[in-house]
N, C-alpha and C positions, 0 to 999 in steps of 0.2 A: 319803402317799409324800412320801419325803424324799430330796434327790438330793445326795447328795455331790460337792464338785468336788473334785479332788486338785489340790495346787500342782504347778506345772513344775517336775520336778526335771533337773534338770542333770547330764551327765556327769562323774563324777570326773573332778579333774583331779592326777594322778600326779605330785611333783615328785623323779624318782630321784635318791637319793645318792650316786650313783657312778655313772659313763660305763666304766668300767672303762680307761680311759686315763689317762695320764700327767697333769698338770697344766702339765706341762714337758718339751721333749724336748732341750731343752741350756740348759748355765749362761746363754746372754742371756738367753732367755725366761723360766729361775726369778729373776733379777737382776732381769726387768721386774715381773716380780708382784712382786716384793719392796716395788721401789720405789713400784708404785701403790698398795699395799695401808697402806704407809708415810707415803704423802703424805696419802691419805685418812684416815689415822688423824691426823696433824698437821693436817688440814685442821678436821676434827668433836670435838677433844680437848676443847671446853667446852660438848659439845653434849649431854649427859644423855640425850638420844633416839635415838643415835647409834651404833653398836656395828660396828667393822671391823674383820672376820678375813679370814685369806688361806686358802689350801688349800679352795675353800666352792665349787660349782656355784653361780650366779649365774642370776636369772632378772629380767632386767628392767620384763619387763611380765608381767603376772600371765598365768596360761593361757600364755604363748607359754611354751614348750619347749625346750630343745636336743635337735633331733633328730638321727640319726647319716645322714650325707652319704655 
């Protein structure tokens, strides 16, 4: 008789593409999003391993999802 040990399965992490909420609620917030995106783009302009984009949900820590509060 042969015993088979199955690898531990971790629960699937789902990263939603949309939380149904606008990225900004007013012009000031939008301007800040654009300014941050532009600054990061300039900071990493010479690094081909970095892609900077706006209007995306961002997960700073793998597995740390944004939850509705």
